[in-house]
GUMAR-608923 format. One line per 8 residues: number of its first residue (from 0); their letters; for each residue x, y, z of C-alpha. Coordinates in Angstrom, 3 decimals, padded with zeros to 6 digits. Example, Ala and Ser with C-alpha at 12.3 -4.5 7.8 and 13.67 -1.06 7.14 Angstrom:
<sites>
0 = as = 012.300 -004.500 007.800 | 013.670 -001.060 007.140;
</sites>
This chain:
<sites>
0 = masqkpsf = 081.805 094.082 104.869 | 081.199 097.804 105.662 | 083.749 100.462 106.534 | 084.503 100.340 110.270 | 082.652 103.097 112.390 | 084.746 104.654 115.246 | 083.869 103.391 118.770 | 084.548 105.706 121.679;
8 = etpaaspa = 084.355 102.802 124.053 | 087.109 100.585 125.198 | 086.791 097.135 124.290 | 085.141 095.317 127.440 | 085.238 091.585 126.190 | 089.070 091.251 126.955 | 091.411 093.135 129.387 | 093.821 093.487 126.444;
16 = llqpgrnc = 093.411 096.581 124.448 | 094.951 095.064 121.388 | 092.169 093.109 119.196 | 092.576 091.842 115.848 | 089.584 093.099 113.669 | 089.046 095.979 115.784 | 091.912 098.058 116.242 | 094.845 096.165 114.561;
24 = wriehahr = 095.211 093.694 111.566 | 097.342 090.876 113.295 | 099.161 090.082 116.376 | 102.488 088.409 115.458 | 105.397 087.185 117.412 | 108.947 088.761 116.850 | 112.087 087.711 118.251 | 113.224 090.894 118.459;
32 = fsllidad = 112.039 094.504 118.373 | 114.310 097.582 118.140 | 113.449 101.243 118.034 | 115.837 103.118 115.405 | 115.659 106.631 116.299 | 116.793 109.254 113.519 | 117.701 108.080 109.807 | 121.412 107.413 110.436;
40 = ayfravra = 120.395 104.352 112.573 | 117.933 103.329 110.288 | 119.624 103.840 106.897 | 122.808 101.822 108.184 | 120.255 099.244 109.364 | 118.193 098.801 106.225 | 121.394 098.704 104.344 | 122.992 096.122 106.075;
48 = airsaqhs = 119.876 093.876 105.787 | 119.607 094.470 101.984 | 123.036 093.581 101.721 | 122.453 090.261 103.319 | 119.253 089.490 101.166 | 118.850 086.130 099.352 | 115.441 086.193 097.954 | 113.336 089.169 098.013;
56 = vfilswdi = 113.236 093.179 099.129 | 110.336 095.030 099.183 | 110.259 098.960 099.575 | 106.728 100.606 100.082 | 107.268 104.211 100.191 | 105.661 107.825 099.932 | 108.710 109.253 098.411 | 112.115 107.510 097.336;
64 = dsrtwlvp = 115.109 109.077 095.548 | 117.634 106.677 094.192 | 120.316 109.197 094.698 | 120.151 108.827 098.388 | 123.424 107.763 100.196 | 122.244 105.589 103.135 | 125.515 106.180 104.992 | 126.738 109.919 103.873;
72 = ggaddgyp = 130.316 109.243 104.904 | 130.512 106.507 102.914 | 129.516 102.605 103.881 | 132.586 101.011 102.667 | 131.159 097.624 102.030 | 132.035 096.934 098.204 | 128.867 098.193 097.044 | 127.743 101.530 095.447;
80 = eslgdflh = 126.654 104.246 097.740 | 123.702 105.746 096.113 | 120.526 103.998 096.567 | 119.441 103.046 093.054 | 123.111 101.767 092.230 | 123.288 099.886 095.521 | 119.976 098.042 094.928 | 121.133 097.205 091.204;
88 = avvasrpe = 124.405 095.830 092.345 | 122.742 093.567 094.912 | 120.242 092.358 092.893 | 122.808 091.722 089.987 | 124.878 089.736 092.407 | 122.494 087.347 093.719 | 120.702 084.921 091.034 | 117.822 084.074 093.197;
96 = lhayvlnw = 117.048 087.819 094.578 | 114.201 089.940 093.432 | 113.544 093.642 094.528 | 110.178 095.582 094.483 | 110.150 099.420 094.727 | 106.468 100.697 094.988 | 106.273 104.511 095.168 | 103.557 106.808 095.690;
104 = dfamlyal = 102.052 108.317 092.032 | 102.332 111.632 093.802 | 100.275 114.632 093.244 | 101.877 117.668 091.193 | 102.025 119.836 094.559 | 105.294 117.644 095.276 | 106.775 117.559 091.578 | 109.805 119.813 091.981;
112 = erewlpvy = 110.596 118.279 095.557 | 110.995 115.102 094.027 | 113.440 112.921 091.748 | 112.625 113.696 088.125 | 111.598 110.406 086.024 | 112.020 107.856 088.859 | 110.494 105.319 086.364 | 113.058 105.825 083.956;
120 = klgwrthr = 115.977 105.708 086.339 | 114.559 102.853 088.428 | 112.553 100.897 085.746 | 114.405 100.922 082.315 | 118.150 101.465 083.469 | 118.206 098.770 086.246 | 118.214 094.884 086.479 | 115.288 093.334 085.256;
128 = rlafwmdg = 114.762 091.333 088.666 | 114.515 094.980 090.171 | 111.130 096.237 089.648 | 109.920 099.837 090.197 | 106.287 100.875 089.997 | 104.537 104.261 090.602 | 101.622 103.345 092.965 | 098.297 105.176 091.506;
136 = rhpvgash = 095.656 102.653 092.927 | 094.015 105.021 095.150 | 091.327 107.682 095.279 | 091.951 110.943 093.939 | 093.502 113.304 096.307 | 094.594 110.279 098.589 | 098.059 109.130 098.920 | 099.994 105.546 099.665;
144 = hqkivvid = 101.916 106.900 102.739 | 103.262 103.666 104.302 | 106.874 103.403 104.755 | 107.576 099.712 104.781 | 110.917 097.823 104.087 | 110.895 093.869 104.134 | 113.602 091.578 103.202 | 113.224 087.906 102.772;
152 = davafvgg = 110.091 087.979 104.835 | 112.495 087.725 107.659 | 113.497 091.333 108.792 | 111.278 094.239 108.205 | 111.085 098.240 108.972 | 108.326 100.304 109.478 | 107.826 104.064 110.621 | 107.790 107.346 109.325;
160 = lditrcrw = 111.078 107.367 107.261 | 111.127 107.263 103.469 | 114.456 106.635 101.759 | 114.839 109.913 100.155 | 116.275 113.473 100.349 | 116.821 115.577 103.292 | 115.863 112.722 105.916 | 119.307 111.639 107.156;
168 = dtpehach = 120.556 112.989 110.594 | 121.882 111.713 113.596 | 120.264 112.078 117.303 | 122.594 114.910 118.031 | 121.063 117.231 115.155 | 124.006 119.362 115.111 | 123.240 122.748 113.532 | 126.547 122.420 111.217;
176 = qplrrdtd = 126.792 118.705 110.523 | 129.005 118.499 107.444 | 127.257 115.352 106.040 | 123.382 116.766 106.332 | 123.340 117.869 102.677 | 120.703 117.148 100.010 | 121.664 115.353 096.719 | 122.455 118.251 095.094;
184 = gkpyspfh = 125.009 119.023 097.995 | 123.081 121.710 099.811 | 122.672 121.461 103.416 | 119.406 121.122 104.945 | 118.121 121.788 108.583 | 118.161 119.137 111.204 | 115.552 116.586 110.922 | 113.973 113.968 113.375;
192 = dvqamvdg = 112.019 110.833 112.776 | 111.819 107.266 113.947 | 111.471 103.728 112.584 | 111.080 100.326 114.167 | 112.779 096.788 113.150 | 110.949 093.432 113.924 | 111.872 090.012 112.824 | 110.289 086.436 112.930;
200 = daaralge = 106.648 086.091 112.256 | 106.101 089.769 112.563 | 108.183 090.475 109.572 | 106.708 087.464 107.591 | 103.393 089.216 108.143 | 104.636 092.658 106.851 | 106.085 090.494 103.859 | 102.239 089.336 103.240;
208 = larvrwqr = 100.987 093.126 103.494 | 103.866 094.241 100.708 | 103.032 091.382 098.577 | 099.205 092.271 098.429 | 100.017 095.919 097.995 | 102.210 095.196 095.174 | 099.751 093.055 093.236 | 096.958 095.333 093.657;
216 = atgqrpve = 099.093 098.336 092.175 | 100.870 096.376 089.267 | 098.406 093.155 088.672 | 101.750 091.061 088.955 | 102.410 088.473 091.584 | 105.804 088.819 093.207 | 107.753 085.601 093.300 | 107.357 083.370 096.191;
224 = hgdvahdl = 110.127 081.835 097.965 | 110.610 079.631 101.160 | 112.202 080.695 104.835 | 115.547 081.657 104.733 | 118.080 080.096 106.934 | 120.490 082.777 107.927 | 119.848 085.710 110.266 | 119.673 088.978 108.577;
232 = wpadvaad = 119.526 091.173 111.678 | 122.413 093.536 111.757 | 125.025 092.685 114.213 | 125.463 096.452 115.329 | 121.718 096.727 116.210 | 120.468 096.095 119.857 | 117.079 094.871 120.399 | 115.073 096.875 122.736;
240 = ltaidvai = 112.638 093.845 123.379 | 112.930 090.275 122.595 | 110.416 087.466 122.586 | 107.502 090.071 122.061 | 104.069 090.161 120.337 | 103.659 092.839 117.809 | 100.464 094.133 116.402 | 100.148 095.587 113.023;
248 = artepafd = 097.348 098.448 112.340 | 096.601 099.833 109.215 | 094.639 102.365 107.464 | 093.265 101.959 103.812 | 090.697 103.999 102.154 | 087.738 102.640 100.299 | 088.670 101.803 096.929 | 087.622 099.550 093.867;
256 = grpgvhev = 085.033 097.793 095.813 | 087.072 097.255 098.842 | 085.967 098.558 102.218 | 087.906 100.912 104.011 | 090.091 099.762 106.806 | 090.343 102.075 109.969 | 092.472 100.120 112.633 | 094.771 102.978 113.158;
264 = rqlhldai = 091.815 105.418 114.064 | 090.299 102.779 116.355 | 093.513 102.301 118.069 | 094.035 105.909 118.798 | 090.258 105.913 120.274 | 090.936 103.051 122.455 | 094.473 104.047 123.533 | 093.082 107.247 124.571;
272 = aaarrylf = 090.038 106.043 126.386 | 092.383 103.520 128.388 | 095.008 105.782 129.549 | 095.353 106.021 133.375 | 098.265 108.244 134.004 | 099.650 109.928 130.743 | 099.220 110.027 126.874 | 102.595 110.864 124.746;
280 = fenqyfts = 102.330 111.761 121.193 | 105.356 112.711 118.957 | 103.969 113.843 115.643 | 104.483 115.768 112.393 | 100.748 116.978 112.350 | 097.974 117.405 114.727 | 094.756 118.253 112.927 | 092.320 115.474 113.531;
288 = gliadals = 089.172 116.699 115.000 | 088.166 113.181 116.086 | 091.292 112.508 118.173 | 090.825 116.254 119.602 | 087.171 115.360 120.655 | 088.545 112.173 122.399 | 091.217 113.948 124.168 | 088.898 116.845 125.125;
296 = arlaepdg = 086.683 114.303 126.889 | 089.618 113.045 128.938 | 090.857 116.304 129.834 | 087.726 117.422 131.168 | 087.563 114.270 133.742 | 088.910 115.079 137.450 | 091.362 112.239 137.358 | 091.984 112.006 133.672;
304 = pevmvvsp = 095.541 111.331 132.161 | 098.160 113.918 131.364 | 098.588 114.603 127.615 | 101.892 115.767 126.037 | 102.305 116.576 122.235 | 105.785 116.971 120.791 | 105.467 118.732 117.358 | 107.490 121.018 115.117;
312 = qtqsgwle = 107.252 124.600 115.981 | 106.000 125.715 112.342 | 104.841 123.215 109.527 | 106.963 122.895 106.547 | 106.864 125.789 104.235 | 104.694 128.837 103.732 | 101.566 126.874 102.202 | 101.671 124.043 105.075;
320 = eatmgvlr = 101.690 126.812 107.861 | 098.805 128.601 106.353 | 096.561 125.149 106.063 | 097.805 122.339 108.263 | 099.040 125.205 110.944 | 095.713 126.834 110.831 | 093.916 123.490 111.601 | 096.597 122.674 114.466;
328 = arlqrrlk = 095.983 126.126 116.046 | 092.342 125.842 116.244 | 092.647 122.230 117.886 | 095.129 123.795 120.298 | 092.142 126.324 121.377 | 089.619 123.541 121.547 | 092.110 121.495 123.899 | 093.421 124.186 126.072;
336 = aadmhgry = 089.400 125.290 126.682 | 088.789 121.633 127.629 | 091.787 121.365 130.091 | 090.083 122.438 133.184 | 092.675 120.678 135.200 | 095.947 121.852 133.777 | 097.068 118.413 132.208 | 097.413 119.299 128.614;
344 = rqycprip = 100.698 120.796 127.045 | 101.969 120.857 123.677 | 106.044 121.164 123.102 | 108.518 121.624 120.622 | 112.170 120.541 120.539 | 114.262 123.828 121.093 | 117.786 124.117 119.475 | 118.984 127.620 120.275;
352 = elkegcln = 121.341 127.669 117.453 | 118.787 126.931 114.657 | 117.300 129.737 112.887 | 113.957 127.944 112.957 | 114.489 127.599 116.587 | 112.770 124.367 116.974 | 113.870 120.907 115.461 | 111.878 119.670 112.503;
360 = vhskvfav = 109.809 116.557 114.013 | 108.527 114.285 111.379 | 108.196 111.166 113.441 | 104.566 109.167 114.371 | 104.843 107.971 117.758 | 102.321 107.308 120.665 | 102.371 105.677 124.102 | 099.959 105.186 126.555;
368 = dddlfsvg = 100.993 104.801 130.291 | 103.708 102.448 130.589 | 101.317 099.646 128.637 | 101.416 100.502 125.035 | 103.770 101.895 122.433 | 103.381 102.393 118.767 | 105.679 103.626 115.952 | 104.435 104.049 112.180;
376 = sanlsnrs = 103.546 106.194 109.430 | 100.213 107.567 110.622 | 099.886 111.170 111.409 | 097.281 112.822 113.905 | 095.264 113.957 111.046 | 092.080 113.176 109.570 | 093.905 111.490 106.177 | 095.815 109.228 108.307;
384 = mafdtecn = 092.815 107.887 110.154 | 090.730 107.239 107.127 | 092.072 108.526 103.773 | 095.681 107.472 103.110 | 097.382 104.006 103.351 | 099.279 103.956 106.551 | 100.915 101.105 108.857 | 101.866 101.236 112.440;
392 = lvieargn = 103.494 098.463 114.791 | 101.982 098.485 118.353 | 103.446 096.703 121.393 | 101.016 096.346 124.522 | 102.380 094.981 128.133 | 100.506 091.522 128.203 | 101.015 088.346 129.809 | 101.682 087.200 133.471;
400 = deektrir = 102.955 089.869 135.982 | 106.689 089.117 135.490 | 106.301 089.396 131.500 | 104.134 092.572 132.036 | 106.782 094.218 134.426 | 109.455 093.373 131.681 | 107.635 094.729 128.739 | 106.515 097.896 130.691;
408 = galahmrn = 110.078 098.673 131.682 | 111.135 098.509 127.988 | 108.095 100.652 126.692 | 108.601 103.212 129.322 | 112.346 103.563 128.328 | 111.656 103.854 124.460 | 109.458 106.930 125.417 | 112.129 108.320 127.669;
416 = rllaehla = 114.619 107.760 125.100 | 112.676 110.348 122.831 | 112.261 112.730 125.408 | 115.973 112.475 126.377 | 117.157 113.157 122.886 | 114.843 116.476 122.787 | 115.975 117.545 126.465 | 119.887 116.912 125.939;
424 = aapqavda = 119.574 114.552 128.954 | 120.559 110.957 129.454 | 117.443 108.325 129.177 | 118.239 107.100 132.896 | 117.747 110.509 133.976 | 114.379 111.014 132.094 | 113.629 107.351 133.617 | 114.394 108.499 137.453;
432 = evrrrnsl = 112.407 111.817 136.854 | 109.179 110.337 135.556 | 109.303 107.894 138.166 | 110.128 110.474 140.991 | 107.145 112.914 139.630 | 104.916 110.425 138.301 | 104.374 113.036 135.426 | 105.858 113.395 132.021;
440 = hgavealq = 105.417 117.191 132.370 | 107.112 117.610 135.723 | 109.925 115.490 134.164 | 110.178 117.984 131.519 | 110.471 120.984 133.795 | 112.772 119.213 136.172 | 115.049 118.779 133.221 | 114.620 121.875 131.285;
448 = qpgrslqp = 117.946 123.881 130.597 | 118.786 127.059 128.910 | 120.151 125.141 125.838 | 118.698 122.532 123.810 | 115.249 121.483 125.631 | 111.526 121.005 125.183 | 109.843 124.382 125.287 | 105.882 124.706 125.674;
456 = lepvttpe = 104.394 125.218 122.197 | 101.221 127.638 121.702 | 100.289 127.171 117.850 | 098.504 130.511 116.888 | 097.448 131.867 113.690 | 096.142 135.140 112.475 | 092.480 136.291 112.407 | 092.667 136.749 108.738;
464 = ldalipeq = 094.078 133.278 108.027 | 091.624 131.687 110.359 | 088.731 133.356 108.612 | 090.039 132.504 105.249 | 090.920 128.669 105.688 | 087.925 126.439 105.508 | 087.306 123.291 107.895 | 089.363 120.122 107.850;
472 = alfdperp = 087.476 118.652 104.653 | 089.371 120.576 102.094 | 093.052 120.160 103.492 | 092.607 117.209 105.621 | 089.909 115.029 104.342 | 088.426 112.108 105.848 | 086.791 110.151 102.920 | 088.091 109.792 099.378;
480 = idpdelva = 087.118 111.957 096.440 | 085.295 110.409 093.490 | 085.708 112.461 090.341 | 082.806 110.685 088.733 | 080.527 112.315 091.187 | 082.289 115.801 090.423 | 081.505 115.280 086.782 | 077.881 114.367 087.610;
488 = qfvpkder = 077.876 117.776 089.429 | 078.481 119.567 086.179 | 075.888 117.252 083.890 | 072.767 116.246 085.730 | 071.562 113.235 084.043 | 067.829 113.436 084.403 | 066.931 116.976 085.639 | 068.586 120.220 086.400;
496 = kplpqrli = 069.200 120.356 090.250 | 069.654 123.169 092.373 | 073.348 124.633 092.573 | 075.123 122.021 095.017 | 076.983 123.555 098.024 | 080.191 121.864 096.511 | 080.326 124.702 093.968 | 080.743 127.114 096.673;
504 = algalaiv = 083.855 125.197 097.763 | 084.917 125.217 094.357 | 085.363 128.873 094.437 | 087.432 128.439 097.756 | 089.549 125.729 095.952 | 090.461 128.314 093.280 | 091.701 130.783 095.752 | 093.426 127.850 097.274;
512 = lalialaw = 095.193 127.053 093.931 | 096.007 130.604 093.824 | 097.693 130.650 097.298 | 099.284 127.302 096.259 | 101.074 129.360 093.448 | 102.271 131.785 096.007 | 103.474 128.983 098.254 | 106.284 128.494 095.793;
520 = rstplhdw = 107.749 131.572 096.795 | 108.953 130.327 100.060 | 109.246 126.667 099.461 | 112.956 125.603 099.526 | 112.795 124.003 095.947 | 115.353 124.587 093.211 | 117.026 127.934 093.529 | 116.063 128.866 089.984;
528 = inlaslvt = 112.454 127.440 090.132 | 110.848 129.960 092.709 | 108.381 132.711 092.194 | 110.960 135.554 093.119 | 113.632 134.234 090.404 | 111.020 133.692 087.830 | 109.394 137.050 088.419 | 112.881 138.627 087.603;
536 = varglddl = 113.301 136.787 084.492 | 109.733 137.876 083.224 | 110.551 141.267 083.979 | 113.627 140.959 081.837 | 111.448 139.594 079.039 | 109.181 142.695 079.247 | 111.883 145.018 077.993 | 112.351 142.729 074.865;
544 = pftpvaii = 110.743 143.893 071.309 | 109.002 140.514 071.042 | 107.951 140.021 074.529 | 104.597 138.078 073.608 | 106.580 135.175 071.588 | 109.221 135.134 074.573 | 106.515 134.643 076.913 | 104.628 132.213 075.260;
552 = gcyviagl = 107.576 130.449 074.258 | 108.617 129.985 077.950 | 105.241 128.452 078.622 | 106.021 125.726 076.128 | 109.760 125.104 077.454 | 108.343 125.071 081.070 | 105.732 122.608 080.079 | 108.283 120.216 078.631;
560 = lmvpvtil = 110.541 120.653 081.679 | 107.333 119.722 083.928 | 107.461 122.987 085.780 | 104.036 123.546 087.141 | 101.890 125.762 085.131 | 100.349 127.174 088.449 | 103.661 128.870 089.139 | 103.961 130.437 085.318;
568 = iavtgivf = 100.509 131.638 085.774 | 101.249 133.284 088.921 | 104.485 135.090 087.500 | 102.598 136.307 084.476 | 099.785 137.783 086.638 | 102.361 139.508 088.978 | 104.605 140.908 086.188 | 101.981 141.803 083.664;
576 = gpvlglvy = 098.885 142.641 085.358 | 095.364 141.066 085.036 | 094.717 141.963 081.326 | 097.872 141.206 079.695 | 098.525 138.536 082.065 | 095.313 136.633 081.177 | 096.099 137.128 077.653 | 099.704 135.890 077.790;
584 = aiagalls = 098.673 133.010 080.366 | 095.954 131.651 078.203 | 097.962 131.561 074.838 | 100.929 129.948 076.491 | 099.060 127.471 078.387 | 097.304 126.593 075.351 | 100.271 126.358 073.107 | 102.190 124.357 075.808;
592 = aavtyglg = 098.945 122.073 075.997 | 099.070 121.755 072.253 | 102.734 120.701 071.985 | 102.739 118.225 074.778 | 099.677 116.893 073.340 | 101.649 116.080 070.113 | 104.246 114.516 072.287 | 101.927 112.038 073.978;
600 = awlgrdtv = 100.345 111.471 070.398 | 103.651 110.768 069.034 | 104.935 108.433 071.920 | 101.891 106.316 071.864 | 099.932 104.766 074.675 | 102.491 101.911 075.634 | 105.542 104.478 076.014 | 103.367 106.771 077.920;
608 = rrllgvri = 102.012 104.154 080.475 | 105.790 103.171 080.866 | 106.996 106.487 081.835 | 103.807 107.579 083.831 | 102.713 104.151 085.345 | 099.496 102.371 085.601 | 097.362 105.515 086.633 | 097.267 106.689 083.076;
616 = nrlsrria = 094.530 103.998 082.281 | 092.096 105.252 084.493 | 092.846 109.141 083.314 | 093.157 107.820 079.712 | 089.845 106.257 080.017 | 088.127 109.246 081.710 | 089.594 111.603 078.946 | 088.260 109.437 075.953;
624 = rrgilamm = 084.878 108.782 077.343 | 083.888 112.221 077.997 | 085.695 114.545 075.691 | 085.350 117.844 076.191 | 083.613 117.645 079.519 | 086.334 115.549 080.991 | 089.055 117.973 079.895 | 087.161 120.704 081.565;
632 = virvlpia = 086.943 119.186 084.866 | 090.366 117.588 084.928 | 091.689 121.167 084.042 | 089.701 122.603 086.903 | 090.734 119.710 089.690 | 094.411 118.893 090.497 | 094.214 115.279 089.459 | 097.556 115.259 087.881;
640 = pftvinvv = 100.233 117.645 086.499 | 099.571 119.602 083.715 | 102.091 118.029 081.387 | 101.202 114.461 082.402 | 097.302 115.221 081.702 | 098.538 116.775 078.174 | 100.779 113.600 077.297 | 098.143 111.321 078.443;
648 = agashirf = 095.419 112.996 076.241 | 097.534 112.924 073.194 | 098.145 109.274 073.889 | 094.354 108.386 074.706 | 093.640 110.021 070.870 | 090.763 112.301 072.162 | 090.183 114.573 069.147 | 092.215 117.544 069.191;
656 = rdymlgtl = 089.226 120.197 068.626 | 087.679 118.655 071.905 | 090.972 118.830 073.910 | 091.715 122.456 073.053 | 088.329 123.634 073.690 | 087.975 121.358 077.043 | 091.429 122.986 077.842 | 090.255 126.586 077.181;
664 = lgmtpgia = 087.111 126.487 079.064 | 088.445 124.578 081.971 | 091.498 126.606 082.389 | 090.451 130.133 081.640 | 088.202 130.521 085.154 | 091.622 129.366 087.191 | 093.775 131.567 084.929 | 091.472 134.352 085.545;
672 = itvtfvhn = 091.549 133.889 089.278 | 095.083 133.331 089.616 | 096.356 136.407 087.540 | 093.653 138.684 089.286 | 094.524 137.676 093.001 | 098.401 137.569 092.664 | 098.305 140.946 091.067 | 096.080 142.457 093.682;
680 = laeavrsp = 098.171 140.779 096.464 | 101.152 142.233 094.969 | 099.666 145.666 094.932 | 098.592 144.968 098.607 | 101.942 144.148 099.447 | 103.562 147.282 098.044 | 100.637 149.245 099.251 | 098.753 147.593 102.201;
688 = smgtvavl = 094.861 148.209 101.915 | 091.700 146.334 102.490 | 091.008 145.526 098.884 | 092.566 142.026 098.921 | 089.436 140.658 100.910 | 087.003 142.297 098.526 | 088.991 140.489 095.470 | 088.872 137.353 097.164;
696 = tvvaalli = 085.128 137.352 097.438 | 084.556 138.717 093.884 | 086.840 136.001 092.204 | 084.838 133.124 094.022 | 081.610 134.855 093.010 | 082.553 134.885 089.646 | 083.768 131.272 089.387 | 080.667 130.133 090.862;
704 = lfaiflqr = 078.619 132.059 088.278 | 081.181 130.471 085.738 | 080.114 127.167 086.816 | 076.480 127.645 086.787 | 077.091 128.899 083.156 | 078.824 125.394 082.258 | 075.967 123.223 083.822 | 073.264 125.144 081.696;
712 = lfagkegp = 075.547 125.145 078.397 | 076.522 121.461 078.571 | 073.268 119.844 080.324 | 071.917 116.913 078.408 | 074.824 117.567 075.638 | 076.895 114.684 076.626 | 075.291 111.475 077.202 | 075.592 109.494 080.356;
720 = dtq = 078.732 107.105 080.925 | 077.564 103.540 079.834 | 081.041 101.784 079.999;
</sites>
């Protein structure tokens, strides 16, 4: 079966919008459906359900932190408070209970935002019936983004919330909420997200989805069990709907011979085409060109629907604002130009006391008229439509007239509850204003007030960033990246081909990597691991008589601590300039690579696999097969963190000479670009000039020339891959 192609036509064979095999996987019955708004409600409900588990618990996540307290004030239920200890205690108390935790085998960009060594903490130190696995069974650059919890195949949760740090909050989003603190005790800003809860056959189907994903990731079949006799639905959670059919829509990238699944994408296109009065979106990102095209077409119609998008004022951190923020600003311009009849507006939830101005919106919800409501993990981004794994639950008003009226009233009220939270109004007041004005925008205007409210949002970007940031393919890709294709670009099999256009993109990628290094400067990570503090430390080392030894030693220590090598290189360039910085960075990176290679050789393949997960198998095979060339390409691409690559290389028994030579050749261009870029950028900040743009152009051209040199140097020297 080939991957699904998007259709822009509403299905004509049935009056119902939801159609299994087209825009959803299955439609299953649920006895109850509840919309849990914000993590306080979700975390309490999921803890209560797990506490009642008898047979199985599945947690599928993009991120998880074993230190998270599900009830920050204390659950007082006789079990430990932190997630990891809680799961261990529950499993240990039930002889028939098995728990399976599947977490994305994350990219290096997130390494310092996450719990260190989660496999150790949730793999070796837990009960034998509590299994933890880092899921690397996805294309390079993709992520497993589903946020699903299933208990006893009887109750399930789906939405945008991971059980991790900096997620808990209440609908009040009080600026000085004392319980809203990180795992290290530091306060964080208000956070808004949504999760849905279902039972019945819908929960059973989600259990099947979780089992399939676990087996694909681990090669192990979870324990089967029969139906449970008791009711796991928490007593304090009211159902928004009862006796309701719920659709499950997925995104899965093509991988391991399996075709891609694009039900979420088709669902959005069909929903946009079917809307008559209004389309409501509440989403963290808004960057999908395909969705923008569909909305533009409806906005151009004289009698098309209103379009409301609720989104955060700014993206999270400097890097996202300079990438996804730029893409969102471009879409805003397109939609405003298409909005000939004044029916499109984007809003952010304003909280005046917040320094940031607006609430951090992380949810992924959309509604069509009063007829359809969806909540899940899928953003309005290309990644969520085709590249990452996603899961949404969808309810449609269907059945006889009485049944449709019942469901429409509930769907409208769920949408209006979200608006009411942002407007600091009662949901009944929003219900009344929407009915009175037959307009979402009109209701917002009527209920706006000086304090907390929804304010119009006009995402903009600077002309310089707009010109620098490429189109969606680099930051919001629609299809997987095959590393073997990238290797083939460096080593043509039969004849030397003209320079591929992707080499030019490689130059842009190097600039982006330098920008990533600078992004750590404004990212709220641990106070002692940021660009400013490390620059201060490095300048202190510059005054010592043994500066070279101290700098190179810092690289080795930082490598063992999993500190991203990119930030170290950036610091070296800022403090020591492009010449000495290049020498120190290369020497430090090579020595760090050698030490951690030795660590991998000492640990052995089995131990490394235990620490790093199944993803080592593919990476190890790639390194072993291609030697020098593999190391070069892996160093250029952000396939895995620097230290992970080194340890895996040691465990794969690649020859040390090939390993070091490939590391030197692969890292030198990136190091040179980074130290040159950050040095000139620092100079430009101190003494603003037009030289920064010229430097960016030069370093990109130098990288392309170096790539051509590597092509000619290694063409034909490595045989084709025959394994």
